[in-house]
C-alpha positions as CSV (number, residue, x, y, z in Angstrom):
1,M,26.5,-34.4,-25.4
2,V,26.2,-37.0,-28.1
3,V,22.2,-38.7,-28.2
4,E,22.9,-41.8,-26.3
5,D,24.5,-40.0,-23.0
6,I,21.1,-37.6,-23.8
7,R,19.3,-40.7,-23.3
8,K,20.6,-42.9,-20.2
9,R,21.2,-39.4,-17.8
10,M,16.8,-38.9,-19.3
11,R,16.0,-42.8,-17.9
12,A,18.1,-41.4,-14.8
13,I,15.4,-38.9,-13.4
14,P,13.9,-40.5,-10.7
15,G,9.4,-40.4,-11.2
16,M,7.4,-38.9,-9.1
17,D,6.8,-41.9,-7.0
18,I,10.2,-41.9,-6.1
19,L,10.7,-39.0,-5.0
20,L,8.0,-39.2,-2.9
21,A,9.0,-42.1,-1.1
22,Q,12.4,-40.3,0.2
23,E,12.6,-39.7,3.6
24,W,13.7,-36.1,3.4
25,A,10.0,-35.4,1.6
26,A,7.9,-37.0,4.2
27,P,8.4,-33.7,6.8
28,W,7.6,-31.4,4.1
29,I,4.6,-33.3,3.0
30,E,3.1,-33.2,6.0
31,K,3.9,-29.4,6.3
32,L,2.4,-28.1,2.6
33,G,0.1,-31.6,2.0
34,R,1.1,-34.2,-1.1
35,E,-0.4,-32.5,-3.3
36,A,1.5,-29.0,-2.9
37,V,4.7,-31.4,-2.6
38,K,3.7,-32.9,-5.9
39,R,3.4,-29.7,-7.8
40,V,6.9,-28.6,-6.6
41,F,8.5,-31.9,-7.4
42,N,6.7,-31.7,-11.1
43,A,8.0,-28.1,-11.2
44,E,11.9,-29.5,-11.0
45,L,11.7,-32.5,-12.8
46,T,10.1,-30.4,-15.9
47,G,13.5,-27.9,-15.3
48,L,15.4,-30.8,-15.4
49,R,14.2,-32.3,-18.7
50,R,14.5,-29.3,-20.2
51,Q,17.8,-28.3,-19.3
52,M,18.7,-32.4,-20.5
53,L,17.6,-32.3,-23.7
54,A,18.9,-28.6,-24.2
55,A,22.1,-30.2,-23.4
56,E,22.8,-26.7,-21.2
57,G,23.7,-26.5,-18.1
58,D,26.0,-24.7,-15.8
59,G,29.9,-26.8,-15.7
60,A,29.5,-30.2,-17.1
61,P,26.0,-32.2,-17.1
62,I,25.1,-33.9,-14.5
63,P,26.1,-37.9,-14.1
64,A,23.4,-40.3,-14.3
65,G,24.3,-41.4,-10.9
66,D,24.4,-37.9,-9.1
67,I,20.6,-37.1,-10.6
68,L,18.9,-38.3,-7.2
69,E,21.0,-36.1,-4.5
70,H,20.6,-33.4,-7.3
71,M,16.7,-33.7,-7.1
72,K,17.3,-33.7,-3.6
73,E,19.3,-30.9,-3.2
74,V,17.2,-28.6,-5.6
75,C,13.7,-29.8,-4.4
76,L,14.5,-29.0,-0.7
77,S,15.4,-25.4,-1.8
78,A,11.9,-25.3,-3.9
79,L,10.2,-26.6,-1.1
80,A,11.6,-23.7,1.6
81,R,10.8,-21.7,-0.8
82,A,7.2,-22.5,-1.1
83,E,6.8,-22.6,2.4
84,R,7.6,-19.1,2.8
85,P,4.2,-17.0,3.0
86,N,3.5,-15.4,-0.3
87,L,2.5,-12.5,1.7
88,R,5.6,-10.9,3.4
89,R,6.7,-8.5,5.6
90,V,9.4,-5.9,4.2
91,I,11.5,-3.2,5.8
92,N,10.5,-0.1,4.1
93,A,14.0,2.0,4.0
94,T,12.4,3.9,1.2
95,G,11.2,7.2,3.1
96,V,7.8,6.9,1.7
97,V,5.4,6.7,4.2
98,I,2.6,5.8,2.7
99,H,3.9,3.7,0.1
100,T,1.4,1.6,-2.1
101,N,3.5,-1.0,-3.1
102,L,4.1,-1.8,0.5
103,G,0.7,-1.9,1.6
104,R,-0.1,1.7,2.6
105,S,-0.4,2.3,6.0
106,L,0.7,0.5,9.1
107,I,-2.2,-0.4,11.7
108,A,-2.4,0.5,15.3
109,E,-1.5,-1.4,18.1
110,E,-4.8,-0.3,19.6
111,A,-6.3,-1.9,15.7
112,L,-4.3,-4.8,15.7
113,A,-5.7,-5.8,18.9
114,A,-9.2,-5.2,18.2
115,M,-8.6,-7.0,14.7
116,T,-7.8,-9.8,16.9
117,R,-10.7,-10.0,19.4
118,T,-13.3,-9.4,16.6
119,A,-11.7,-12.1,14.5
120,R,-11.7,-14.9,17.0
121,G,-15.3,-14.8,18.3
122,Y,-18.8,-14.0,17.1
123,S,-19.7,-9.4,17.3
124,N,-23.1,-7.9,17.1
125,L,-21.6,-6.8,13.8
126,E,-25.0,-6.4,12.7
127,Y,-27.3,-7.2,15.5
128,D,-28.8,-4.8,18.3
129,L,-27.8,-5.5,21.5
130,E,-30.1,-3.2,23.0
131,N,-33.5,-4.0,21.5
132,G,-32.7,-7.7,20.5
133,A,-33.2,-7.0,16.5
134,R,-31.3,-7.2,13.5
135,G,-29.0,-4.3,13.4
136,Q,-27.1,-2.1,10.4
137,R,-23.1,-2.4,10.3
138,N,-22.6,1.2,9.7
139,T,-24.0,2.4,12.7
140,L,-21.1,1.0,14.7
141,I,-18.8,3.3,13.4
142,E,-21.2,6.3,12.2
143,E,-21.1,8.3,15.6
144,L,-17.1,8.3,15.7
145,L,-16.6,9.6,12.0
146,C,-19.3,12.3,12.5
147,T,-17.4,13.4,15.7
148,Q,-14.4,13.8,14.1
149,T,-16.1,15.4,11.1
150,G,-19.0,17.6,12.0
151,A,-20.8,15.2,9.4
152,E,-24.6,14.6,9.7
153,A,-24.1,11.2,9.0
154,A,-21.6,8.8,7.8
155,L,-21.2,5.7,6.1
156,V,-17.9,3.4,5.0
157,V,-17.7,1.1,1.9
158,N,-14.4,-0.9,1.0
159,N,-12.0,1.8,-0.5
160,N,-12.6,5.5,-1.7
161,A,-13.1,4.2,-5.6
162,G,-15.7,2.3,-4.1
163,A,-17.2,5.7,-2.3
164,V,-17.1,7.3,-5.1
165,L,-18.6,5.0,-7.3
166,L,-21.8,4.8,-5.0
167,C,-22.3,8.5,-4.6
168,L,-22.5,8.9,-8.7
169,F,-24.6,5.9,-8.9
170,A,-27.0,6.9,-6.0
171,L,-26.7,10.8,-6.8
172,A,-26.4,11.2,-10.3
173,S,-26.8,8.2,-12.3
174,G,-28.2,9.8,-16.2
175,S,-27.4,12.8,-15.1
176,E,-24.9,14.9,-15.8
177,V,-21.9,15.9,-13.5
178,V,-19.5,19.1,-14.1
179,V,-16.2,18.9,-12.7
180,S,-12.8,20.9,-13.4
181,R,-10.6,19.8,-16.3
182,G,-7.7,19.8,-14.1
183,E,-9.4,17.2,-11.5
184,L,-9.7,14.8,-14.3
185,V,-7.3,12.7,-12.8
186,E,-5.5,9.1,-13.0
187,I,-5.0,7.1,-9.7
188,G,-2.7,4.1,-10.1
189,G,-3.6,2.2,-12.8
190,S,-7.7,2.1,-13.2
191,F,-9.3,4.4,-11.4
192,R,-9.4,7.2,-13.5
193,V,-12.1,9.8,-13.1
194,P,-13.9,9.8,-16.6
195,D,-14.0,6.2,-16.6
196,I,-15.2,5.9,-13.1
197,M,-18.1,8.5,-14.3
198,T,-19.2,6.7,-17.4
199,F,-19.8,3.4,-15.8
200,S,-21.9,5.2,-12.6
201,G,-23.9,6.3,-15.8
202,A,-23.6,9.8,-15.3
203,K,-22.3,11.8,-17.7
204,L,-19.3,14.1,-17.4
205,V,-19.1,17.5,-18.1
206,E,-15.8,18.9,-18.1
207,V,-15.1,23.2,-18.2
208,G,-12.0,25.1,-17.7
209,T,-9.2,24.6,-18.4
210,T,-6.1,21.8,-16.9
211,N,-4.6,25.1,-15.0
212,R,-7.3,27.8,-14.7
213,T,-11.3,27.2,-13.9
214,H,-13.2,30.2,-13.3
215,L,-16.9,29.8,-11.2
216,E,-18.2,31.3,-14.6
217,D,-16.9,27.8,-16.4
218,Y,-19.2,25.8,-13.7
219,A,-22.5,28.4,-13.4
220,R,-22.5,28.0,-17.5
221,A,-22.0,24.6,-18.1
222,I,-25.3,24.1,-15.4
223,T,-28.0,22.7,-17.5
224,E,-31.8,20.9,-16.1
225,N,-29.8,17.9,-16.4
226,T,-27.1,18.7,-14.3
227,A,-27.2,16.6,-10.7
228,L,-23.6,17.6,-8.9
229,L,-20.9,19.8,-9.2
230,L,-17.7,17.6,-8.2
231,K,-14.6,18.4,-6.4
232,V,-11.2,16.0,-7.2
233,H,-8.3,15.9,-5.2
234,P,-5.5,16.3,-7.4
235,S,-3.7,13.2,-5.4
236,N,-0.4,12.8,-7.2
237,F,0.1,15.6,-8.9
238,R,0.5,19.1,-8.7
239,I,-0.3,22.1,-11.1
240,E,2.4,25.2,-9.8
241,G,2.4,28.5,-11.4
242,F,-0.4,30.4,-13.8
243,T,-3.6,28.4,-12.0
244,T,-6.8,29.2,-10.4
245,A,-9.8,27.5,-9.0
246,P,-13.2,28.7,-7.4
247,E,-13.0,28.4,-3.7
248,R,-15.4,25.4,-2.0
249,E,-18.2,28.3,-0.3
250,E,-18.0,29.8,-3.9
251,L,-19.1,26.0,-5.5
252,A,-21.3,25.4,-2.7
253,K,-23.0,28.4,-3.0
254,L,-23.8,28.0,-6.8
255,A,-24.5,24.8,-6.5
256,H,-27.6,25.3,-3.7
257,E,-28.8,28.4,-5.6
258,R,-29.5,25.9,-8.5
259,G,-30.6,23.1,-6.7
260,L,-28.1,20.7,-6.9
261,L,-25.3,18.7,-4.8
262,F,-21.6,19.5,-4.0
263,M,-19.2,16.1,-3.7
264,E,-15.9,17.1,-2.9
265,D,-13.2,13.2,-3.5
266,A,-10.8,14.1,-1.4
267,G,-8.8,11.8,-1.5
268,S,-6.1,10.5,1.5
269,G,-8.6,12.5,4.0
270,L,-7.5,14.7,6.5
271,L,-8.9,14.0,10.0
272,V,-6.7,16.9,12.0
273,E,-5.5,20.1,10.0
274,G,-2.5,19.2,7.8
275,E,-0.5,21.8,10.2
276,S,-0.2,19.5,13.3
277,L,1.4,16.7,10.4
278,G,3.7,19.0,9.3
279,L,1.7,19.6,6.1
280,Q,1.2,23.3,4.3
281,G,-1.8,23.4,1.9
282,E,-4.1,20.5,2.9
283,T,-7.4,20.6,4.0
284,S,-9.4,18.3,7.1
285,V,-12.5,16.7,6.1
286,R,-14.3,19.0,8.4
287,A,-13.1,22.0,7.0
288,C,-14.5,20.7,3.5
289,L,-17.7,20.3,5.4
290,E,-17.9,23.5,7.4
291,Q,-17.1,25.3,3.9
292,G,-20.4,24.0,1.8
293,V,-19.8,20.7,0.8
294,D,-22.9,18.2,0.8
295,V,-20.8,14.8,0.5
296,V,-16.8,14.0,1.4
297,T,-15.1,10.9,0.3
298,F,-12.1,10.0,1.6
299,S,-9.9,7.1,2.0
300,G,-9.0,5.1,5.3
301,D,-5.1,3.6,4.8
302,K,-3.4,7.0,3.6
303,M,-2.9,9.5,5.8
304,L,-6.0,8.8,7.8
305,G,-3.5,6.0,9.1
306,G,-5.8,2.9,9.3
307,P,-6.9,0.2,7.0
308,Q,-8.7,0.0,3.7
309,I,-11.8,1.9,3.8
310,G,-13.8,4.4,1.4
311,A,-15.4,7.1,4.2
312,I,-18.7,9.0,3.0
313,V,-19.4,11.4,5.3
314,G,-22.0,14.3,5.2
315,R,-25.3,15.8,5.3
316,R,-28.1,13.6,6.5
317,A,-30.7,13.5,3.4
318,V,-28.0,12.8,0.8
319,V,-26.2,9.7,2.8
320,G,-29.7,8.1,3.6
321,R,-29.6,8.1,-0.4
322,L,-26.9,6.0,-0.6
323,R,-27.9,4.1,2.3
324,K,-30.8,3.2,0.0
325,H,-28.9,1.6,-3.1
326,P,-28.5,-1.6,-3.9
327,I,-25.1,-1.2,-4.8
328,L,-24.0,-0.2,-1.3
329,R,-24.2,-4.3,-0.3
330,T,-21.5,-4.7,-3.1
331,L,-19.4,-2.5,-1.5
332,R,-19.5,-3.7,1.9
333,V,-16.7,-3.6,5.0
334,D,-15.7,-6.7,6.8
335,K,-16.2,-7.0,10.5
336,I,-12.1,-7.0,11.0
337,T,-12.0,-3.6,9.0
338,L,-14.8,-2.3,10.5
339,A,-12.8,-3.4,14.2
340,A,-9.3,-1.6,12.9
341,F,-11.4,1.6,11.6
342,E,-13.0,1.8,14.8
343,A,-10.4,1.7,17.2
344,T,-7.8,3.8,14.4
345,L,-10.7,6.8,15.3
346,R,-10.9,5.9,19.0
347,L,-7.3,7.2,19.3
348,Y,-7.9,10.2,17.2
349,S,-10.9,11.0,19.3
350,R,-8.5,11.1,22.4
351,G,-5.9,12.8,19.9
352,D,-3.2,10.1,20.5
353,L,-2.1,11.0,16.8
354,D,1.6,9.2,18.0
355,N,0.0,5.9,19.0
356,I,-1.2,5.7,15.0
357,P,1.8,4.8,13.0
358,T,1.3,6.7,10.0
359,T,0.2,9.8,11.4
360,A,3.5,9.4,14.4
361,M,5.9,9.2,11.1
362,L,4.7,11.9,9.5
363,R,5.6,13.9,12.6
364,L,9.1,13.3,13.0
365,P,11.4,16.2,14.3
366,P,14.4,16.4,11.8
367,E,16.9,16.1,15.1
368,T,14.7,12.9,16.2
369,L,15.8,11.5,12.9
370,R,19.4,12.7,12.5
371,K,19.6,11.0,16.0
372,R,18.9,8.1,14.6
373,A,20.8,7.8,11.6
374,E,23.7,8.3,13.8
375,A,23.0,5.7,15.8
376,L,22.6,2.9,12.7
377,A,25.5,4.5,10.8
378,E,27.7,3.6,14.3
379,K,26.3,0.2,14.4
380,L,27.1,-0.2,10.9
381,R,30.9,1.2,10.9
382,A,31.4,-1.5,13.5
383,R,29.9,-4.4,11.5
384,V,30.8,-3.5,7.5
385,S,33.7,-2.3,5.7
386,A,32.0,0.4,3.6
387,K,31.9,3.5,3.9
388,V,29.4,4.7,5.9
389,E,27.6,8.5,6.5
390,A,24.4,9.9,7.8
391,I,23.3,11.9,5.4
392,P,20.2,14.7,4.9
393,V,17.2,13.3,2.7
394,E,14.6,13.9,1.2
395,D,11.2,11.7,2.4
396,A,7.8,12.0,1.1
397,V,4.4,11.1,2.5
398,G,3.5,8.7,-0.8
399,G,-0.1,7.2,-1.4
400,G,-0.8,9.8,-3.5
401,S,-1.4,12.4,-0.6
402,Y,1.3,15.1,-0.7
403,P,3.1,15.1,-4.3
404,E,6.0,17.5,-5.3
405,R,6.7,18.4,-1.4
406,P,9.4,16.3,0.1
407,L,9.9,16.0,3.9
408,S,13.0,16.8,5.0
409,G,14.3,14.2,6.8
410,W,18.0,11.8,7.6
411,G,19.2,8.4,6.2
412,V,22.6,6.7,6.2
413,S,24.6,6.0,2.9
414,V,26.6,3.0,2.5
415,S,29.2,3.1,-0.4
416,G,32.3,0.8,-1.2
417,H,30.7,-2.1,0.3
418,P,32.4,-5.3,-0.9
419,A,29.1,-6.8,-2.0
420,G,28.8,-4.3,-5.1
421,G,27.1,-0.7,-5.7
422,A,23.6,0.3,-4.8
423,G,22.1,-1.2,-7.8
424,R,23.6,-4.9,-6.6
425,L,22.6,-4.3,-2.8
426,Q,19.0,-3.3,-3.6
427,T,18.6,-6.8,-5.3
428,L,20.2,-8.4,-2.2
429,L,18.6,-6.7,0.2
430,R,15.2,-7.9,-1.6
431,G,16.4,-11.5,-1.7
432,Q,16.9,-11.6,2.4
433,E,15.1,-13.8,4.3
434,L,13.1,-10.0,5.4
435,P,13.6,-8.1,2.4
436,A,14.5,-4.6,2.6
437,L,13.9,-2.0,0.2
438,C,16.0,0.8,0.2
439,G,16.8,4.0,-1.8
440,A,19.8,5.6,-4.0
441,R,22.2,8.4,-5.1
442,E,25.0,8.7,-6.5
443,D,25.8,4.7,-6.7
444,A,25.4,4.2,-2.8
445,L,22.7,2.8,-1.1
446,V,20.5,4.9,1.3
447,L,18.8,4.2,4.2
448,H,15.9,6.2,5.4
449,V,15.2,5.8,8.9
450,R,11.7,8.0,9.2
451,T,9.6,4.4,7.9
452,L,12.0,2.4,9.7
453,Q,10.0,0.0,12.4
454,P,11.3,-1.7,15.9
455,G,13.8,-4.1,14.9
456,D,14.6,-3.1,11.3
457,A,17.5,-1.0,12.0
458,E,19.2,-4.1,13.4
459,A,18.3,-6.0,10.9
460,L,19.6,-4.2,8.7
461,V,23.0,-4.4,10.0
462,E,22.6,-8.2,10.0
463,A,21.9,-7.9,6.2
464,L,25.0,-5.7,5.4
465,S,27.0,-7.7,7.5
466,R,26.2,-10.8,6.0
467,L,26.0,-9.8,2.4
468,E,29.6,-9.2,3.6
469,E,30.7,-12.4,4.4
470,G,29.1,-13.7,1.6
471,A,30.9,-11.5,-0.6
472,G,34.7,-12.6,0.7
473,K,33.6,-16.3,0.6
474,E,33.1,-15.6,-3.0
475,A,36.0,-13.9,-3.3
476,A,38.4,-16.4,-2.1
477,A,36.5,-19.7,-3.9
478,H,37.4,-17.3,-6.9
479,G,41.0,-17.2,-5.6
480,A,41.7,-20.5,-4.9
481,E,40.2,-21.2,-8.9
482,R,42.6,-19.5,-9.8
């Protein structure tokens, strides 16, 4: 492209005022606001200028007379994207129940209703209605938490990392904390036990080895500056084989004989025995306390199936020390989260696990999953020309809650789809108006049915049918060009 042609086209690029004055821009200015629309237009104008200066683009350069129409097309598309919420609902067809990247646990309908009710009006968040005086927000859920765990006292903070941090600050800052080397975990990209320990002012004392730690290791490490013994849930990994770890009762006895506290970070925190969810080897919070642990911390948005929250339960004297620490205010929970958590705890009180989405999904029997997979496969066969089969799959609890122990599940395999193989279909499905995340196996798309919510199966059928139609139109267009 000669320089003069480039200059001519650059001069034909409409200014911001011209774009804002277009009839098609008016509805968007009303919906998004003038400044938001200007930002979108500016980004598209900048992109067009760069394209012209580089003499690049798909096919022939845009003629000067067509630039305004071109800008209308690209700006409308960009405005539609800008209108779409950044935080969006997606279909989880991965079979991972507590999917950290997809928001972890789903909130129960009763919890949603409680959140809405609390958000819409004033509440007694920090007001004692009986005495007509200032109250404490933690008292709203303390009795329910104590009932479910057997604890003497309880409080909540914004998440489990905050719960651990508060306990270390209040109970061990400036003192030593003894932890097994096999429990110095890193969860996600930022929560590392040694780092949290350092930040709290506590001194980490490592004992034992990665796979074997004995009671004598803890006993030898205790000094006059030791404040507590800490047990940490392994979360997202397991050490199998030649392993040894002291029982909780042994650690509790040792700690109490030496005048120390025994704390446990239970990670996900089960409020029921693991067997009731089909999970073996997981200890409930109640059992931890019964075995002598003085204070237990756990998450609300993992196995418990509630909102993001960090619960702290234990002996009254210990929890009382946490209430007085100034850092508690920086970690406090908002009213909407408290409302959701209270509603979830009430479902546990009634034993209504099937109305808590997370526990309901974990409890689904294989036969139910098989029937759901076969029903979805039948719907897909009626709409797409791909090879569709109902197949057994391995699902996962997720969220670092039950690593290396898959759940037996069922899914639907889709192969030979006109739009492409598994990788291509995964990309296309993520780009839908209602994005879907799916599994894959040997270049076949796999739709795990355990984590599908009402309406998701129908949406997947529609999406895969739409993708087939699109692939057909694209193939026809290419054929016409040839």
